C-alpha positions as CSV (number, residue, x, y, z in Angstrom):
1,M,24.6,8.6,62.4
2,G,28.0,9.0,60.1
3,Q,30.4,11.4,61.2
4,K,31.8,14.1,58.6
5,A,35.3,13.4,57.2
6,N,37.9,16.1,57.2
7,T,38.2,16.7,53.7
8,L,41.5,18.7,53.9
9,T,43.3,15.6,54.6
10,L,41.6,13.6,51.8
11,R,41.9,16.2,49.1
12,K,44.5,15.9,46.6
13,N,47.2,18.6,46.9
14,N,49.7,19.5,44.3
15,E,52.8,17.2,43.8
16,S,55.9,18.7,45.7
17,L,59.4,17.3,45.9
18,N,60.1,19.3,49.2
19,F,62.7,17.6,51.4
20,T,63.1,14.5,49.1
21,S,66.0,12.6,50.5
22,L,66.8,9.1,52.0
23,N,69.0,10.5,54.6
24,A,67.4,11.6,58.2
25,K,70.0,13.9,59.1
26,E,69.7,16.0,55.7
27,F,65.9,15.9,56.2
28,T,66.2,17.4,59.7
29,N,68.8,19.9,59.0
30,A,66.8,21.3,55.9
31,L,63.7,21.4,57.8
32,E,65.3,23.5,60.7
33,F,67.1,25.6,58.5
34,I,64.0,26.6,56.6
35,K,62.0,27.3,59.9
36,M,64.9,29.6,61.2
37,F,65.5,31.2,57.8
38,K,61.8,32.3,57.6
39,K,61.8,33.7,61.3
40,S,64.7,35.7,60.7
41,L,63.5,37.1,57.4
42,D,60.3,37.9,59.0
43,K,62.0,40.0,61.7
44,K,63.6,41.9,58.8
45,G,60.1,42.6,57.2
46,I,60.2,40.0,54.4
47,I,57.7,37.2,54.2
48,V,58.2,34.0,52.4
49,T,55.3,33.0,50.5
50,K,56.4,29.9,49.1
51,N,59.4,27.7,49.9
52,N,60.8,24.5,48.1
53,F,64.0,22.6,49.2
54,N,65.1,19.7,46.9
55,F,68.1,17.2,46.9
56,V,69.3,16.1,43.4
57,G,72.6,14.1,43.6
58,N,75.3,16.2,45.2
59,T,73.3,19.5,44.8
60,S,70.6,21.0,46.9
61,Y,68.2,23.5,45.3
62,L,66.4,26.2,47.4
63,S,63.5,28.3,45.7
64,L,61.9,31.1,47.5
65,D,59.1,33.6,46.7
66,L,59.4,36.6,48.7
67,F,57.0,39.7,49.7
68,Y,58.8,42.9,51.0
69,K,56.8,44.9,53.2
70,T,56.2,48.6,52.8
71,K,58.5,49.5,55.7
72,K,61.4,47.5,54.4
73,L,61.0,49.1,50.8
74,A,61.0,52.6,52.7
75,N,64.4,51.8,54.3
76,Y,65.9,50.8,51.1
77,K,64.8,54.1,49.4
78,K,66.3,56.1,52.5
79,F,69.7,53.9,52.3
80,T,72.7,55.9,51.3
81,I,76.4,54.9,50.9
82,D,77.7,56.2,54.5
83,S,79.6,54.6,57.1
84,S,76.6,54.6,59.4
85,S,74.7,52.9,56.8
86,S,77.3,50.4,56.0
87,V,77.4,49.1,59.8
88,H,73.5,48.9,59.6
89,C,73.7,46.6,56.6
90,K,76.2,44.3,58.1
91,K,74.0,43.8,61.2
92,E,71.1,42.9,58.9
93,V,73.2,40.3,56.8
94,V,74.6,38.6,60.1
95,V,72.3,35.3,60.6
96,E,71.7,33.6,64.0
97,K,74.4,31.3,65.3
98,K,71.8,28.2,65.0
99,L,71.1,29.1,61.5
100,S,74.8,29.3,60.6
101,V,75.5,26.1,62.2
102,L,72.8,24.3,60.2
103,F,73.7,26.2,57.0
104,N,77.4,24.9,57.4
105,N,76.3,21.4,57.9
106,L,74.5,21.2,54.7
107,V,77.3,23.0,52.7
108,K,79.8,20.3,53.9
109,T,78.6,17.7,51.7
110,K,76.4,19.6,48.9
111,K,76.2,22.7,46.9
112,I,73.2,24.9,47.5
113,I,71.7,26.8,44.5
114,L,69.2,29.5,45.3
115,K,66.2,30.9,43.4
116,I,64.6,33.9,44.7
117,V,61.4,35.4,43.1
118,V,60.3,38.7,44.5
119,I,56.5,39.2,44.1
120,N,56.2,43.0,44.5
121,K,57.3,43.3,40.8
122,E,53.6,42.1,39.8
123,L,52.1,44.9,41.8
124,K,53.9,47.6,39.5
125,E,52.4,46.4,36.4
126,N,48.7,46.6,38.0
127,R,48.8,49.8,39.8
128,K,45.1,50.8,38.7
129,N,43.5,47.9,40.7
130,L,45.9,48.8,43.8
131,T,44.2,52.4,43.7
132,E,40.9,51.0,43.4
133,L,41.4,49.2,46.6
134,Y,42.8,52.1,48.2
135,L,39.8,54.4,47.3
136,K,37.6,51.6,48.9
137,F,39.1,51.2,52.0
138,N,40.0,54.9,52.5
139,E,37.3,55.5,55.0
140,Y,38.8,53.0,57.6
141,K,42.4,54.4,57.1
142,N,41.9,56.7,60.3
143,K,39.5,54.3,62.3
144,L,41.5,51.0,62.1
145,F,44.9,51.9,60.7
146,S,45.7,55.0,62.8
147,R,49.4,55.4,63.1
148,R,49.9,52.2,61.1
149,F,49.9,53.4,57.4
150,N,52.5,50.9,56.3
151,L,50.4,48.0,57.3
152,F,47.3,49.5,55.4
153,L,49.5,49.5,52.3
154,D,50.5,46.0,52.8
155,F,47.1,45.0,53.4
156,I,46.2,46.3,50.0
157,K,49.0,44.6,48.3
158,L,48.2,41.3,49.9
159,T,44.4,41.5,49.2
160,Y,45.4,41.9,45.4
161,L,47.7,38.8,45.6
162,I,45.2,36.7,47.2
163,Q,42.7,37.5,44.5
164,K,44.9,36.5,41.7
165,K,46.0,33.4,43.9
166,K,49.4,34.3,44.2
167,I,49.6,33.8,47.9
168,S,48.0,31.2,50.3
169,A,45.4,31.8,53.0
170,S,47.8,31.1,55.7
171,I,49.8,34.4,54.8
172,F,46.6,36.6,54.3
173,V,45.0,35.7,57.6
174,P,47.8,36.8,59.9
175,I,47.4,40.4,58.7
176,L,43.6,40.4,59.5
177,G,44.8,39.4,63.1
178,T,47.3,42.1,63.4
179,I,44.9,44.7,62.3
180,F,42.3,43.3,65.0
181,K,45.1,43.1,67.8
182,I,45.6,46.8,69.0
183,L,41.8,47.6,68.5
184,P,39.7,48.6,71.7
185,K,36.4,47.3,72.2
186,R,34.4,50.1,70.8
187,L,35.9,49.6,67.4
188,H,35.2,46.0,67.1
189,S,31.7,46.6,65.4
190,A,33.8,48.7,62.8
191,Y,36.3,45.8,62.2
192,F,33.2,43.5,61.6
193,K,31.9,45.8,58.9
194,F,35.2,46.3,57.5
195,V,35.7,42.5,57.0
196,K,32.1,42.0,55.7
197,S,32.8,44.7,52.8
198,L,36.3,43.2,52.1
199,I,34.6,39.7,51.5
200,E,31.6,40.8,49.5
201,E,33.0,43.8,47.5
202,V,36.5,42.8,47.1
203,L,37.3,39.2,47.4
204,L,33.9,38.0,45.7
205,E,33.3,41.1,43.6
206,Q,29.5,40.7,43.9
207,K,28.6,44.2,42.6
208,K,30.4,43.8,39.5
209,E,29.6,41.8,36.3
210,E,31.3,38.4,35.4
211,K,33.1,40.1,32.6
212,D,34.8,42.9,34.6
213,R,35.6,40.5,37.7
214,I,39.4,39.9,38.4
215,S,39.3,37.6,41.4
216,K,39.4,33.9,41.0
217,I,37.5,33.3,44.3
218,V,34.1,31.8,44.5
219,G,33.2,31.7,48.2
220,V,34.7,32.8,51.4
221,K,34.1,31.9,55.1
222,L,35.5,33.7,58.3
223,L,34.9,32.7,62.0
224,I,36.0,34.7,64.9
225,N,35.8,33.5,68.5
226,G,36.6,35.4,71.7
227,K,35.1,38.0,73.9
228,L,34.0,40.2,71.4
229,K,33.2,43.9,72.1
230,G,34.5,43.3,75.5
231,K,32.0,41.0,76.7
232,L,32.6,38.7,79.9
233,R,31.7,35.6,77.9
234,S,33.0,34.4,74.7
235,S,30.9,34.5,71.5
236,S,31.5,33.8,67.8
237,L,30.9,35.7,64.5
238,T,30.6,34.0,61.3
239,I,30.7,35.6,57.6
240,N,29.9,33.1,55.0
241,K,29.6,34.3,51.5
242,G,29.5,32.5,48.2
243,R,30.0,28.4,47.6
244,I,31.9,26.8,50.2
245,G,32.0,23.1,49.6
246,A,33.9,21.6,52.7
247,Q,32.8,18.3,51.8
248,V,33.6,18.1,47.9
249,L,37.0,16.7,47.4
250,S,37.3,18.2,43.8
251,N,36.9,21.8,45.0
252,D,40.1,23.9,45.2
253,M,39.8,25.1,48.9
254,E,42.3,26.4,51.5
255,F,42.1,26.7,55.3
256,A,44.2,28.5,57.7
257,K,43.8,29.6,61.2
258,V,45.3,32.2,63.7
259,H,45.4,32.9,67.3
260,V,45.7,36.5,68.3
261,N,46.3,37.7,71.8
262,T,44.9,41.0,72.8
263,M,44.3,42.9,76.0
264,Y,40.8,41.3,76.3
265,G,42.2,37.8,75.8
266,C,42.8,35.5,73.1
267,F,40.8,35.3,69.8
268,G,40.9,32.5,67.3
269,F,40.4,33.3,63.5
270,Q,39.4,30.7,61.1
271,F,39.3,31.2,57.3
272,W,38.2,29.0,54.5
273,I,38.7,30.1,50.7
274,T,37.4,28.2,47.5
275,Y,39.0,29.1,44.0
276,K,37.4,28.6,40.5
277,Q,38.1,25.2,39.1
278,E,40.4,25.4,36.0
279,E,38.6,24.9,32.7
280,E,41.8,24.2,30.7
281,K,41.7,20.5,32.2
282,D,38.3,19.7,31.0
283,I,39.0,21.3,27.6
284,K,42.0,19.0,27.2
285,K,40.2,15.9,28.2
286,K,37.6,16.4,25.5
287,I,40.1,17.1,22.9
288,C,41.9,13.8,23.7
289,Y,38.7,11.8,23.6
290,L,37.3,13.0,20.4
291,P,39.8,11.7,17.8
292,L,39.7,8.1,19.5
293,R,35.8,8.0,19.4
294,K,36.2,8.9,15.4
295,Q,38.7,6.1,15.0
296,S,36.8,3.5,16.9
297,I,33.6,4.3,14.8
298,K,35.5,3.8,11.5
299,K,36.8,0.5,12.9
300,N,33.1,-0.7,13.5
301,K,31.9,0.2,10.1
302,K,34.6,-1.7,8.2
303,V,33.9,-4.7,10.5
304,K,30.3,-4.7,9.5
305,D,31.0,-4.2,5.9
């Protein structure tokens, strides 16, 4: 019997020029710099959704896509020009010693050009869809999100972004883990109901017609392992909806996993998601081949004559 291959390693990914340099020191310094930079921003309430660090000649290009949490945005609204606020701002700007050393090592030889894109601007244009999501999950606000209203708003924003394929699965799964982390065992069943409604009604939009659907998602699979509902032995729960071709290389699929430490032990979350294939590529292929076929037919007719 043949063993199934891991298609995540065989599947073709988008070409990225991340850390393209022949010098080993530049590669290691850039890799450590981005890791420390992500950690420092995460502590301040900013998530890095995409990053790319390229070296071209004597210059290095760093492009970042950032998502600001609601707690961070609320602090900016309360921010006023005072002596106390200026001291607080200086503390936020100060970077850790290790990160500053790595940054200085990169700046000695090269210039660094930053390009920052804030994803929160896209949410302002689509407030209607966000209000619909808010009303759907309003019943779970007091059960699962008690004293965590900011996390509830972050969850709604990120669900909309993953529908549009603006963020990866590795950013969406940790929020499902943070929601589950503090819950007692009596609310585990409510959490499972919450996740099922999320996958069926929101991510896949099974109740809506094809014309009214917004999401680009075709299939979702979630697997949770651990001592569910406070039982002594560990068990697993799987939610599989839609089409998930794990052994098909042509599918646009993403995988992510997270370990969540709770008072009942460690739980494992595994998440698979498949998106629609782009139809533009197929159309371009047809357009390219049609004129070539016509030309070949004309040539064959002339040869026969």
